[in-house]
TINU-680164 format. One record per residue (C-alpha): residue number from 1; chain; x, y, z. Coordinates in nm, 3 decimals. Last residue first. Layout:
% TINU-680164
<site resi="NUM" chain="A" px="X" py="Y" pz="Z"/>
...
This chain:
% TINU-680164
<site resi="190" chain="A" px="-0.236" py="-2.533" pz="2.957"/>
<site resi="189" chain="A" px="-0.023" py="-2.541" pz="2.644"/>
<site resi="188" chain="A" px="-0.212" py="-2.371" pz="2.353"/>
<site resi="187" chain="A" px="-0.213" py="-2.590" pz="2.037"/>
<site resi="186" chain="A" px="-0.127" py="-2.393" pz="1.732"/>
<site resi="185" chain="A" px="-0.409" py="-2.338" pz="1.464"/>
<site resi="184" chain="A" px="-0.273" py="-2.354" pz="1.110"/>
<site resi="183" chain="A" px="-0.528" py="-2.331" pz="0.830"/>
<site resi="182" chain="A" px="-0.450" py="-2.426" pz="0.471"/>
<site resi="181" chain="A" px="-0.677" py="-2.323" pz="0.177"/>
<site resi="180" chain="A" px="-0.691" py="-2.518" pz="-0.140"/>
<site resi="179" chain="A" px="-0.505" py="-2.436" pz="-0.474"/>
<site resi="178" chain="A" px="-0.269" py="-2.726" pz="-0.466"/>
<site resi="177" chain="A" px="0.013" py="-2.483" pz="-0.382"/>
<site resi="176" chain="A" px="-0.166" py="-2.394" pz="-0.067"/>
<site resi="175" chain="A" px="-0.331" py="-2.053" pz="-0.008"/>
<site resi="174" chain="A" px="-0.282" py="-1.946" pz="0.364"/>
<site resi="173" chain="A" px="-0.470" py="-1.921" pz="0.690"/>
<site resi="172" chain="A" px="-0.282" py="-1.851" pz="1.010"/>
<site resi="171" chain="A" px="-0.400" py="-1.858" pz="1.384"/>
<site resi="170" chain="A" px="-0.325" py="-1.645" pz="1.694"/>
<site resi="169" chain="A" px="-0.502" py="-1.777" pz="1.990"/>
<site resi="168" chain="A" px="-0.836" py="-1.624" pz="2.139"/>
<site resi="167" chain="A" px="-0.999" py="-1.997" pz="2.075"/>
<site resi="166" chain="A" px="-1.330" py="-1.879" pz="1.927"/>
<site resi="165" chain="A" px="-1.229" py="-1.543" pz="1.807"/>
<site resi="164" chain="A" px="-0.916" py="-1.670" pz="1.643"/>
<site resi="163" chain="A" px="-0.659" py="-1.389" pz="1.623"/>
<site resi="162" chain="A" px="-0.539" py="-1.344" pz="1.265"/>
<site resi="161" chain="A" px="-0.240" py="-1.399" pz="1.052"/>
<site resi="160" chain="A" px="-0.323" py="-1.400" pz="0.678"/>
<site resi="159" chain="A" px="-0.132" py="-1.571" pz="0.385"/>
<site resi="158" chain="A" px="-0.122" py="-1.542" pz="-0.003"/>
<site resi="157" chain="A" px="-0.304" py="-1.209" pz="-0.015"/>
<site resi="156" chain="A" px="-0.561" py="-1.110" pz="-0.266"/>
<site resi="155" chain="A" px="-0.726" py="-0.871" pz="-0.023"/>
<site resi="154" chain="A" px="-1.065" py="-1.011" pz="-0.065"/>
<site resi="153" chain="A" px="-0.935" py="-1.373" pz="-0.063"/>
<site resi="152" chain="A" px="-0.747" py="-1.311" pz="0.265"/>
<site resi="151" chain="A" px="-1.036" py="-1.141" pz="0.419"/>
<site resi="150" chain="A" px="-1.282" py="-1.423" pz="0.312"/>
<site resi="149" chain="A" px="-1.043" py="-1.667" pz="0.457"/>
<site resi="148" chain="A" px="-1.024" py="-1.474" pz="0.780"/>
<site resi="147" chain="A" px="-1.392" py="-1.439" pz="0.794"/>
<site resi="146" chain="A" px="-1.438" py="-1.808" pz="0.767"/>
<site resi="145" chain="A" px="-1.183" py="-1.873" pz="1.057"/>
<site resi="144" chain="A" px="-1.359" py="-1.626" pz="1.276"/>
<site resi="143" chain="A" px="-1.187" py="-1.299" pz="1.326"/>
<site resi="142" chain="A" px="-0.985" py="-1.075" pz="1.562"/>
<site resi="141" chain="A" px="-0.770" py="-0.874" pz="1.323"/>
<site resi="140" chain="A" px="-0.393" py="-0.840" pz="1.351"/>
<site resi="139" chain="A" px="-0.283" py="-0.486" pz="1.271"/>
<site resi="138" chain="A" px="0.051" py="-0.364" pz="1.149"/>
<site resi="137" chain="A" px="0.328" py="-0.133" pz="1.263"/>
<site resi="136" chain="A" px="0.636" py="-0.120" pz="1.046"/>
<site resi="135" chain="A" px="1.004" py="-0.221" pz="1.072"/>
<site resi="134" chain="A" px="1.209" py="-0.198" pz="0.760"/>
<site resi="133" chain="A" px="1.555" py="-0.331" pz="0.625"/>
<site resi="132" chain="A" px="1.624" py="-0.570" pz="0.904"/>
<site resi="131" chain="A" px="1.948" py="-0.750" pz="0.850"/>
<site resi="130" chain="A" px="1.914" py="-1.124" pz="0.972"/>
<site resi="129" chain="A" px="2.104" py="-1.222" pz="1.290"/>
<site resi="128" chain="A" px="2.309" py="-1.538" pz="1.232"/>
<site resi="127" chain="A" px="2.642" py="-1.331" pz="1.238"/>
<site resi="126" chain="A" px="2.950" py="-1.329" pz="1.051"/>
<site resi="125" chain="A" px="2.793" py="-1.563" pz="0.794"/>
<site resi="124" chain="A" px="3.006" py="-1.895" pz="0.710"/>
<site resi="123" chain="A" px="3.138" py="-1.886" pz="0.357"/>
<site resi="122" chain="A" px="2.984" py="-2.103" pz="0.094"/>
<site resi="121" chain="A" px="2.781" py="-1.797" pz="-0.054"/>
<site resi="120" chain="A" px="2.427" py="-1.728" pz="-0.141"/>
<site resi="119" chain="A" px="2.351" py="-1.350" pz="-0.139"/>
<site resi="118" chain="A" px="2.153" py="-1.231" pz="0.152"/>
<site resi="117" chain="A" px="1.798" py="-1.129" pz="0.139"/>
<site resi="116" chain="A" px="1.721" py="-0.822" pz="0.370"/>
<site resi="115" chain="A" px="1.438" py="-0.871" pz="0.614"/>
<site resi="114" chain="A" px="1.101" py="-0.682" pz="0.621"/>
<site resi="113" chain="A" px="0.967" py="-0.663" pz="0.964"/>
<site resi="112" chain="A" px="0.609" py="-0.619" pz="1.101"/>
<site resi="111" chain="A" px="0.535" py="-0.528" pz="1.448"/>
<site resi="110" chain="A" px="0.201" py="-0.586" pz="1.619"/>
<site resi="109" chain="A" px="-0.119" py="-0.414" pz="1.722"/>
<site resi="108" chain="A" px="-0.439" py="-0.615" pz="1.795"/>
<site resi="107" chain="A" px="-0.741" py="-0.517" pz="1.606"/>
<site resi="106" chain="A" px="-1.102" py="-0.600" pz="1.706"/>
<site resi="105" chain="A" px="-1.355" py="-0.632" pz="1.427"/>
<site resi="104" chain="A" px="-1.648" py="-0.391" pz="1.444"/>
<site resi="103" chain="A" px="-1.931" py="-0.503" pz="1.669"/>
<site resi="102" chain="A" px="-2.258" py="-0.664" pz="1.580"/>
<site resi="101" chain="A" px="-2.120" py="-0.903" pz="1.308"/>
<site resi="100" chain="A" px="-2.405" py="-1.045" pz="1.127"/>
<site resi="99" chain="A" px="-2.422" py="-1.439" pz="1.114"/>
<site resi="98" chain="A" px="-2.644" py="-1.638" pz="0.884"/>
<site resi="97" chain="A" px="-2.327" py="-1.791" pz="0.747"/>
<site resi="96" chain="A" px="-2.471" py="-1.808" pz="0.400"/>
<site resi="95" chain="A" px="-2.577" py="-1.441" pz="0.417"/>
<site resi="94" chain="A" px="-2.225" py="-1.336" pz="0.506"/>
<site resi="93" chain="A" px="-2.102" py="-1.545" pz="0.216"/>
<site resi="92" chain="A" px="-2.334" py="-1.381" pz="-0.030"/>
<site resi="91" chain="A" px="-2.227" py="-1.038" pz="0.097"/>
<site resi="90" chain="A" px="-1.856" py="-1.113" pz="0.048"/>
<site resi="89" chain="A" px="-1.929" py="-1.271" pz="-0.287"/>
<site resi="88" chain="A" px="-2.112" py="-0.937" pz="-0.395"/>
<site resi="87" chain="A" px="-1.834" py="-0.730" pz="-0.248"/>
<site resi="86" chain="A" px="-1.570" py="-0.925" pz="-0.449"/>
<site resi="85" chain="A" px="-1.780" py="-0.899" pz="-0.782"/>
<site resi="84" chain="A" px="-1.837" py="-0.530" pz="-0.722"/>
<site resi="83" chain="A" px="-1.463" py="-0.465" pz="-0.654"/>
<site resi="82" chain="A" px="-1.370" py="-0.654" pz="-0.977"/>
<site resi="81" chain="A" px="-1.632" py="-0.456" pz="-1.173"/>
<site resi="80" chain="A" px="-1.490" py="-0.127" pz="-1.021"/>
<site resi="79" chain="A" px="-1.133" py="-0.216" pz="-1.131"/>
<site resi="78" chain="A" px="-1.252" py="-0.268" pz="-1.486"/>
<site resi="77" chain="A" px="-1.449" py="0.054" pz="-1.489"/>
<site resi="76" chain="A" px="-1.140" py="0.241" pz="-1.346"/>
<site resi="75" chain="A" px="-0.909" py="0.102" pz="-1.633"/>
<site resi="74" chain="A" px="-1.181" py="0.187" pz="-1.880"/>
<site resi="73" chain="A" px="-1.188" py="0.538" pz="-1.753"/>
<site resi="72" chain="A" px="-0.800" py="0.571" pz="-1.781"/>
<site resi="71" chain="A" px="-0.809" py="0.450" pz="-2.137"/>
<site resi="70" chain="A" px="-0.525" py="0.191" pz="-2.245"/>
<site resi="69" chain="A" px="-0.641" py="-0.052" pz="-1.981"/>
<site resi="68" chain="A" px="-0.520" py="-0.178" pz="-1.645"/>
<site resi="67" chain="A" px="-0.706" py="-0.329" pz="-1.340"/>
<site resi="66" chain="A" px="-0.633" py="-0.373" pz="-0.964"/>
<site resi="65" chain="A" px="-0.873" py="-0.473" pz="-0.692"/>
<site resi="64" chain="A" px="-0.894" py="-0.463" pz="-0.321"/>
<site resi="63" chain="A" px="-1.180" py="-0.530" pz="-0.078"/>
<site resi="62" chain="A" px="-1.089" py="-0.482" pz="0.295"/>
<site resi="61" chain="A" px="-1.249" py="-0.650" pz="0.599"/>
<site resi="60" chain="A" px="-1.264" py="-0.473" pz="0.947"/>
<site resi="59" chain="A" px="-1.635" py="-0.491" pz="0.971"/>
<site resi="58" chain="A" px="-1.630" py="-0.122" pz="0.910"/>
<site resi="57" chain="A" px="-1.529" py="-0.175" pz="0.546"/>
<site resi="56" chain="A" px="-1.193" py="-0.058" pz="0.396"/>
<site resi="55" chain="A" px="-1.214" py="-0.013" pz="0.008"/>
<site resi="54" chain="A" px="-0.890" py="-0.057" pz="-0.179"/>
<site resi="53" chain="A" px="-0.855" py="0.040" pz="-0.538"/>
<site resi="52" chain="A" px="-0.554" py="0.018" pz="-0.789"/>
<site resi="51" chain="A" px="-0.612" py="0.163" pz="-1.143"/>
<site resi="50" chain="A" px="-0.344" py="0.118" pz="-1.406"/>
<site resi="49" chain="A" px="-0.335" py="0.319" pz="-1.725"/>
<site resi="48" chain="A" px="-0.157" py="0.163" pz="-2.024"/>
<site resi="47" chain="A" px="0.110" py="0.274" pz="-2.268"/>
<site resi="46" chain="A" px="0.405" py="0.204" pz="-2.055"/>
<site resi="45" chain="A" px="0.259" py="0.180" pz="-1.689"/>
<site resi="44" chain="A" px="0.074" py="0.479" pz="-1.604"/>
<site resi="43" chain="A" px="-0.076" py="0.534" pz="-1.244"/>
<site resi="42" chain="A" px="-0.410" py="0.581" pz="-1.085"/>
<site resi="41" chain="A" px="-0.454" py="0.531" pz="-0.716"/>
<site resi="40" chain="A" px="-0.799" py="0.468" pz="-0.533"/>
<site resi="39" chain="A" px="-0.805" py="0.458" pz="-0.157"/>
<site resi="38" chain="A" px="-1.162" py="0.407" pz="-0.003"/>
<site resi="37" chain="A" px="-1.297" py="0.487" pz="0.342"/>
<site resi="36" chain="A" px="-1.535" py="0.361" pz="0.617"/>
<site resi="35" chain="A" px="-1.778" py="0.142" pz="0.439"/>
<site resi="34" chain="A" px="-2.098" py="0.083" pz="0.649"/>
<site resi="33" chain="A" px="-2.372" py="-0.111" pz="0.455"/>
<site resi="32" chain="A" px="-2.181" py="-0.317" pz="0.208"/>
<site resi="31" chain="A" px="-2.340" py="-0.472" pz="-0.100"/>
<site resi="30" chain="A" px="-2.556" py="-0.230" pz="-0.283"/>
<site resi="29" chain="A" px="-2.429" py="0.079" pz="-0.103"/>
<site resi="28" chain="A" px="-2.078" py="-0.021" pz="-0.201"/>
<site resi="27" chain="A" px="-2.136" py="-0.027" pz="-0.578"/>
<site resi="26" chain="A" px="-2.344" py="0.290" pz="-0.592"/>
<site resi="25" chain="A" px="-2.094" py="0.491" pz="-0.385"/>
<site resi="24" chain="A" px="-1.812" py="0.336" pz="-0.597"/>
<site resi="23" chain="A" px="-1.961" py="0.466" pz="-0.920"/>
<site resi="22" chain="A" px="-2.043" py="0.810" pz="-0.774"/>
<site resi="21" chain="A" px="-1.695" py="0.851" pz="-0.626"/>
<site resi="20" chain="A" px="-1.512" py="0.742" pz="-0.922"/>
<site resi="19" chain="A" px="-1.706" py="0.960" pz="-1.162"/>
<site resi="18" chain="A" px="-1.662" py="1.264" pz="-0.948"/>
<site resi="17" chain="A" px="-1.276" py="1.195" pz="-0.929"/>
<site resi="16" chain="A" px="-1.262" py="1.152" pz="-1.316"/>
<site resi="15" chain="A" px="-1.452" py="1.478" pz="-1.382"/>
<site resi="14" chain="A" px="-1.237" py="1.662" pz="-1.130"/>
<site resi="13" chain="A" px="-0.920" py="1.567" pz="-1.312"/>
<site resi="12" chain="A" px="-0.640" py="1.339" pz="-1.204"/>
<site resi="11" chain="A" px="-0.298" py="1.440" pz="-1.320"/>
<site resi="10" chain="A" px="-0.022" py="1.170" pz="-1.366"/>
<site resi="9" chain="A" px="0.298" py="1.110" pz="-1.191"/>
<site resi="8" chain="A" px="0.119" py="0.874" pz="-0.950"/>
<site resi="7" chain="A" px="-0.241" py="0.975" pz="-0.946"/>
<site resi="6" chain="A" px="-0.468" py="1.025" pz="-0.639"/>
<site resi="5" chain="A" px="-0.813" py="0.965" pz="-0.520"/>
<site resi="4" chain="A" px="-0.850" py="0.939" pz="-0.133"/>
<site resi="3" chain="A" px="-1.228" py="0.904" pz="-0.056"/>
<site resi="2" chain="A" px="-1.395" py="0.921" pz="0.271"/>
<site resi="1" chain="A" px="-1.736" py="0.747" pz="0.291"/>
């Protein structure tokens, strides 16, 4: 597994890097067979250290966690516990589905835009075209609905767009205000 361990405006020593690698190796080997890479970022917020970790699995799913503590090792341990819990749930759900993915998740390229928020005014805008602040490339995974919900929960995202494996159309899963999961599946015109 490839590791990228870095610090934002703080120095990360060799001992911490070794500790991070051994701990994550043990955690990942317990639950996920083929991880591809991990990105761990340490930063400082006021008097606390913050640890953000993302593990990319060969199945196309990502596990992400964030934790903070007054000690840098304690922040990492808290983050590692959250990752352990996510990967354990992921493995349990895979067992519950009785389905192993033989091929890695297929990804479809797409553009992602960030639009500028306009100030509220009573005047009519000059143009109805939104101001685009940033344009980035993003990947849309080809998943089943269950895998999409799992990916959304693992990433801690409020919404996920995916290509439905069964129907081949674009679908959306999202967390509703009542705590349930919503699923949007557009009808394809024949």
